C-alpha positions, -999 to +999 in steps of 0.1 A: +232+035+039+197+016+030+198-019+042+170-042+020+157-075+030+165-104+010+131-107-005+132-071-013+163-072-030+151-105-050+120-080-061+144-052-070+165-074-092+137-094-110+107-070-108+107-066-144+103-102-153+077-108-124+056-079-143+063-093-176+051-128-162+019-115-149+011-095-178+014-124-202-011-146-179-036-116-178-036-114-215-039-151-217-071-150-194-085-119-212-080-140-245-095-172-235-126-155-220-132-134-254-128-167-272-156-184-251-178-155-255-175-155-291-183-193-292-213-189-272-222-161-290-219-183-325-237-209-309-265-186-298-265-174-333-268-208-350-295-218-324-313-186-334-313-189-370-347-182-382-344-206-413-342-238-394-363-255-368-347-280-347-370-309-335-355-335-311-372-368-299-360-360-263-348-324-247-312-317-249-288-290-262-300-272-295-334-285-295-359-260-300-388-285-302-392-318-285-411-347-295-443-351-316-461-322-299-428-302-307-429-315-344-463-299-348-451-267-334-424-263-354-447-267-385-469-240-374-440-218-366-421-225-399-424-198-425-423-204-464-388-216-473-381-229-439-363-261-430-376-285-402-346-304-394-358-337-375-332-352-351-328-392-351-356-412-330-390-421-332-419-399-335-455-410-326-486-400-309-522-417-300-539-383-316-543-369-347-546-335-366-574-327-389-567-325-427-599-320-446-587-305-479-611-322-509-627-340-484-627-375-468-645-390-499-619-380-520-585-388-502-598-415-482-592-398-446-595-364-426-571-372-400-532-372-404-505-376-381-485-344-391-505-315-412-479-294-432-506-267-441-500-260-475-463-245-467-433-244-489-409-263-464-379-288-464-383-319-439-352-332-431-342-361-411-310-379-400-300-407-424-335-426-421-330-427-387-359-399-379-391-421-381-427-410-382-444-438-368-479-446-372-480-479-352-502-496-379-491-534-371-493-528-333-520-538-312-536-506-317-541-511-355-578-513-355-585-485-327-593-452-337-576-427-349-548-452-358-570-473-380-582-440-401-551-419-397-524-410-426-490-402-419-477-367-436-504-346-454-504-314-474-529-294-492-509-269-514-474-254-513-441-269-522-428-299-498-390-312-498-387-344-476-353-360-472-336-388-451-370-391-433-386-428-425-424-429-428-438-460-414-469-480-407-498-456-413-530-474-421-544-444-445-512-441-467-479-427-455-480-395-474-510-376-490-503-345-511-533-324-529-524-297-551-490-294-539-456-298-555-434-328-536-398-339-538-390-371-519-355-381-518-333-405-500-361-416-478-380-449-467-417-451-474-427-488-455-457-508-442-485-481-450-516-505-459-535-484-483-505-469-501-472-448-504-476-417-514-509-406-529-514-376-552-545-358-554-558-327-577-530-306-591-501-328-569-473-339-586-436-343-578-403-359-580-395-393-561-357-401-564-335-425-545-361-440-523-372-471-507-408-482-510-413-513-489-445-535-484-468-505-495-484-496-531-459-471-542-469-441-559-508-435-563-509-406-589-544-398-587-542-363-598-547-342-629-519-335-658-489-327-634-461-348-640-451-375-616-414-386-620-398-415-602-359-421-605-336-447-588-358-459-565-364-494-550-398-508-550-398-541-529-429-564-522-447-532-533-465-521-565-448-492-581-474-473-597-511-477-586-540-463-607-579-467-608-599-480-638-612-450-656-589-424-642-567-402-667-531-411-661-508-380-656-473-374-671-453-401-660-414-405-661-403-440-645-366-442-649-338-464-633-358-482-607-360-516-592-393-531-588-395-568-570-429-585-557-436-622-563-470-621-554-496-640-575-522-612-572-530-594-603-511-562-605-487-570-577-452-557-585-454-534-611-475-505-627-511-511-623-539-496-646-571-521-631-588-522-663-574-526-702-585-493-709-564-476-680-535-499-683-530-491-720-524-454-711-492-463-699-478-471-733-476-434-740-455-425-707-417-423-705-408-456-689-374-468-696-345-485-680-361-503-654-356-539-637-387-556-631-385-589-612-414-610-605-398-643-600-409-655-639-447-649-628-468-637-657-479-600-664-512-594-668-519-571-702-553-563-692-544-550-658-507-541-661-480-523-681-464-553-700-444-534-727-407-545-737-395-509-734-361-497-733-335-508-714-361-534-695-345-561-673-365-591-662-340-608-636-335-609-601-315-577-588-292-599-564-297-578-532-272-589-504-298-595-479-333-577-487-350-588-453-385-575-447-418-582-430-452-566-431-438-536-411-412-528-435-375-535-438-356-553-410-330-534-389-303-556-406-314-556-440-290-547-467-304-538-504-269-533-517-260-551-550-238-581-549-211-586-576-225-595-610-259-578-606-277-569-636-287-536-622-251-523-622-245-496-646-276-504-663-293-473-661-303-447-687-268-436-704-277-398-696-277-405-661-244-404-640-235-421-610-216-396-585-185-409-598-191-401-633-199-439-645-230-447-660-260-450-636-269-480-617-305-490-613-322-483-581-311-464-549-272-473-552-272-452-585-279-416-599-267-384-588-286-388-555-267-421-544-246-392-527-273-374-511-258-339-505-238-334-537-243-305-557-257-326-587-286-342-566-293-309-549-299-292-581-319-321-595-341-322-562-348-281-559-381-268-548-391-243-574-395-207-563-430-192-567-429-168-596-430-133-592-448-125-627-477-149-631-495-149-663-534-154-657-556-175-675-582-158-699-611-164-674-591-150-643-596-112-640-574-088-620-595-059-601-595-036-571-623-047-546-640-009-552-641-017-589-655-051-583-678-033-560-692-007-587-690-028-616-714-060-609-720-080-644-755-077-657-745-097-688-742-135-693-711-136-709-685-161-694-656-135-693-656-098-689-622-078-688-614-052-661-585-027-668-576-016-632-549-038-618-552-047-582-546-071-551-580-093-558-584-118-584-621-125-595-633-154-613-663-151-635-682-185-646-718-191-661-743-208-636-734-246-638-698-241-643-676-251-611-654-227-597-620-247-593-601-243-556-571-240-574-561-226-608-527-236-624-506-208-633-476-216-653-445-224-645-454-237-609-485-245-593-498-215-571-521-221-546-550-197-544-582-196-520-617-191-531-642-173-512-673-192-520-698-164-508-702-142-541-701-105-543-739-100-539-761-114-511-789-121-536-766-147-551-764-181-539-735-197-519-733-228-539-709-233-567-732-252-591-766-241-596-796-242-624-803-211-642-783-187-665-768-159-642-736-150-636-716-155-603-686-137-590-661-151-564-632-136-549-600-155-554-567-145-534-535-159-534-524-177-502-491-161-487 
């Protein structure tokens, strides 16, 4: 007869239950560890997303790039189609980067805080709390490089900016040369020589933005359309043109413009001289509120027509507090009850709730910045794959070019062999453009200004009647 201890008898009686208990505990631990690994893997996967570069003002979890140096590194690392996410914080620097597109004499500066380098990118901030700060009204205002530096610059490419604040740069908040620009739900403020300057073939869409204590939009380019919808221009010109320039196509709809300054041209669409101001009469300018506190409009300098949907009245902002720097932190540009801007916009444009659009940033589809309607409207166009060539652009292989140098003096000669290189042929005295506009969107091309033969001069324009052949290639 076997005699078991009390502990042994308990174990024999309940061993099945003990086994099941430890099995359950073991299973729980394994499941917990597995879930943690999956979560870590998911986090790593998101962090490694090649389409988004995350920049933070200070080092922290999930920050690939840090501070202003990191912001510039993110631009360098980004590929066409990427998004640069700028987390909330203030980004500033005592230095600058070079920007020599078109030259200083054309764009007013060769120094920028951030050069986008002609890439196709989305730059996205966090609800106006991501600030590119130029310190233009601080003690450094007249010290290099601050006094000669623009904010964000790009030469070529497609750029979409949203939820960003660009503030107090002496040489304009944003300069675009030969680029397609979309700026939405952002704040452009306190830049002394203008808000957004467009040069060459640059154009774009500007929707639901604040332009405060600056000169608004400067469309100094060619025939590329400039479209402004549902913006607020406060103590700021809306559009500023130069006397003698050709005004590009303009769509100016559903905006609020307020500026009680008594200087000629302040607060509205400005042409500087009668001939230029008269061009605005042919542009699409409808459904806007213009308030100059009953001060006159100067017809020899401004656009003064009674256009469709024009409202000349106080918009009745709740608390529009500003100073030369821009908007005060506690400013409230919401509309009071009874505002003439409420549901007074273009009837074809709707608010997010389906009602007739309200003027200014409180109306239109991008009053809901992340809505499908807003994103569809403010979409960067894709670069076409089948590009129609103008008549004076010829396609040929390098070998074909080398073996068929043209002796004639005709402007254009046709090649039959397609290849990766484009050649542009013009007679002496005709300039070789640095960009050729190819429908339906601008495509940046790079000109090799050294002609095919060494006997040809490197100058773009010369006397005489010889023909010069230049290589032109698409930028990636």
